[in-house]
C-alpha positions as protocol buffer text, in pm:
chain_id: "A"
residue {
  index: 1
  type: MET
  ca { x: 3126 y: -966 z: 2057 }
}
residue {
  index: 2
  type: GLU
  ca { x: 2787 y: -1109 z: 1979 }
}
residue {
  index: 3
  type: ALA
  ca { x: 2772 y: -1448 z: 1811 }
}
residue {
  index: 4
  type: ARG
  ca { x: 2599 y: -1298 z: 1505 }
}
residue {
  index: 5
  type: TYR
  ca { x: 2882 y: -1053 z: 1447 }
}
residue {
  index: 6
  type: LYS
  ca { x: 3143 y: -1324 z: 1491 }
}
residue {
  index: 7
  type: LYS
  ca { x: 2963 y: -1530 z: 1228 }
}
residue {
  index: 8
  type: GLU
  ca { x: 2956 y: -1237 z: 983 }
}
residue {
  index: 9
  type: LEU
  ca { x: 3325 y: -1159 z: 1041 }
}
residue {
  index: 10
  type: LYS
  ca { x: 3405 y: -1525 z: 975 }
}
residue {
  index: 11
  type: LYS
  ca { x: 3204 y: -1518 z: 648 }
}
residue {
  index: 12
  type: PHE
  ca { x: 3379 y: -1200 z: 539 }
}
residue {
  index: 13
  type: GLY
  ca { x: 3718 y: -1352 z: 615 }
}
residue {
  index: 14
  type: GLU
  ca { x: 3638 y: -1666 z: 419 }
}
residue {
  index: 15
  type: LYS
  ca { x: 3536 y: -1452 z: 122 }
}
residue {
  index: 16
  type: LEU
  ca { x: 3859 y: -1252 z: 144 }
}
residue {
  index: 17
  type: ARG
  ca { x: 4063 y: -1573 z: 153 }
}
residue {
  index: 18
  type: ARG
  ca { x: 3881 y: -1713 z: -153 }
}
residue {
  index: 19
  type: LEU
  ca { x: 3931 y: -1391 z: -349 }
}
residue {
  index: 20
  type: ARG
  ca { x: 4298 y: -1364 z: -248 }
}
residue {
  index: 21
  type: LYS
  ca { x: 4364 y: -1721 z: -357 }
}
residue {
  index: 22
  type: GLN
  ca { x: 4168 y: -1668 z: -679 }
}
residue {
  index: 23
  type: TYR
  ca { x: 4429 y: -1404 z: -768 }
}
residue {
  index: 24
  type: ASN
  ca { x: 4709 y: -1636 z: -652 }
}
residue {
  index: 25
  type: TYR
  ca { x: 4818 y: -1385 z: -388 }
}
residue {
  index: 26
  type: SER
  ca { x: 4984 y: -1493 z: -67 }
}
residue {
  index: 27
  type: GLN
  ca { x: 4904 y: -1294 z: 243 }
}
residue {
  index: 28
  type: LEU
  ca { x: 5244 y: -1128 z: 198 }
}
residue {
  index: 29
  type: ASP
  ca { x: 5157 y: -1033 z: -162 }
}
residue {
  index: 30
  type: LEU
  ca { x: 4835 y: -872 z: -40 }
}
residue {
  index: 31
  type: GLU
  ca { x: 5023 y: -694 z: 239 }
}
residue {
  index: 32
  type: ILE
  ca { x: 5263 y: -542 z: -13 }
}
residue {
  index: 33
  type: ARG
  ca { x: 4982 y: -438 z: -248 }
}
residue {
  index: 34
  type: SER
  ca { x: 4743 y: -302 z: 16 }
}
residue {
  index: 35
  type: GLY
  ca { x: 4966 y: -178 z: 296 }
}
residue {
  index: 36
  type: ILE
  ca { x: 4767 y: -391 z: 542 }
}
residue {
  index: 37
  type: ASP
  ca { x: 4989 y: -596 z: 771 }
}
residue {
  index: 38
  type: ARG
  ca { x: 4998 y: -968 z: 692 }
}
residue {
  index: 39
  type: THR
  ca { x: 4909 y: -1058 z: 1049 }
}
residue {
  index: 40
  type: ASP
  ca { x: 4599 y: -838 z: 1024 }
}
residue {
  index: 41
  type: ILE
  ca { x: 4505 y: -1005 z: 695 }
}
residue {
  index: 42
  type: SER
  ca { x: 4537 y: -1341 z: 869 }
}
residue {
  index: 43
  type: LYS
  ca { x: 4319 y: -1225 z: 1158 }
}
residue {
  index: 44
  type: ILE
  ca { x: 4057 y: -1089 z: 917 }
}
residue {
  index: 45
  type: GLU
  ca { x: 4055 y: -1413 z: 717 }
}
residue {
  index: 46
  type: ASN
  ca { x: 4004 y: -1610 z: 1037 }
}
residue {
  index: 47
  type: GLY
  ca { x: 3724 y: -1385 z: 1161 }
}
residue {
  index: 48
  type: LEU
  ca { x: 3931 y: -1265 z: 1455 }
}
residue {
  index: 49
  type: LYS
  ca { x: 3955 y: -896 z: 1370 }
}
residue {
  index: 50
  type: ASN
  ca { x: 3685 y: -640 z: 1316 }
}
residue {
  index: 51
  type: ILE
  ca { x: 3737 y: -464 z: 985 }
}
residue {
  index: 52
  type: GLU
  ca { x: 3686 y: -97 z: 904 }
}
residue {
  index: 53
  type: LEU
  ca { x: 3520 y: 25 z: 587 }
}
residue {
  index: 54
  type: ARG
  ca { x: 3841 y: 192 z: 469 }
}
residue {
  index: 55
  type: THR
  ca { x: 4020 y: -145 z: 499 }
}
residue {
  index: 56
  type: ILE
  ca { x: 3747 y: -315 z: 296 }
}
residue {
  index: 57
  type: ILE
  ca { x: 3786 y: -48 z: 28 }
}
residue {
  index: 58
  type: LYS
  ca { x: 4167 y: -90 z: 23 }
}
residue {
  index: 59
  type: LEU
  ca { x: 4137 y: -466 z: -12 }
}
residue {
  index: 60
  type: ALA
  ca { x: 3879 y: -437 z: -290 }
}
residue {
  index: 61
  type: ASN
  ca { x: 4098 y: -192 z: -480 }
}
residue {
  index: 62
  type: ARG
  ca { x: 4403 y: -418 z: -455 }
}
residue {
  index: 63
  type: LEU
  ca { x: 4204 y: -722 z: -563 }
}
residue {
  index: 64
  type: ASN
  ca { x: 4053 y: -523 z: -852 }
}
residue {
  index: 65
  type: ILE
  ca { x: 3697 y: -593 z: -742 }
}
residue {
  index: 66
  type: LYS
  ca { x: 3401 y: -381 z: -642 }
}
residue {
  index: 67
  type: THR
  ca { x: 3358 y: -344 z: -267 }
}
residue {
  index: 68
  type: GLU
  ca { x: 3018 y: -513 z: -281 }
}
residue {
  index: 69
  type: GLU
  ca { x: 3181 y: -838 z: -401 }
}
residue {
  index: 70
  type: PHE
  ca { x: 3272 y: -906 z: -38 }
}
residue {
  index: 71
  type: PHE
  ca { x: 2902 y: -915 z: 50 }
}
residue {
  index: 72
  type: LYS
  ca { x: 2765 y: -1138 z: -226 }
}
C-alpha cells in the first residue's frame, strides 16, 4: 500500500477512535451496535485495515453522525 494511503487510513482510524470515545463506547460496544467485529474496529482505528464505504456508513449510523464527519 502506498504511503499516502496508509497515512489517510491512519487519520481515518484516529477520527473513528475519537468519535467512539466521545460517545463513551468501548470497541465491544461499537461491535454490538454496528455488527463490525471488534478486532476489525481495532485494525481500522490503528490504520491497519482498508475500510469499505458500507462499513463507513454503518459506523456513522451507529455513532449517530453524518458520514462526512469522518472526513472533516
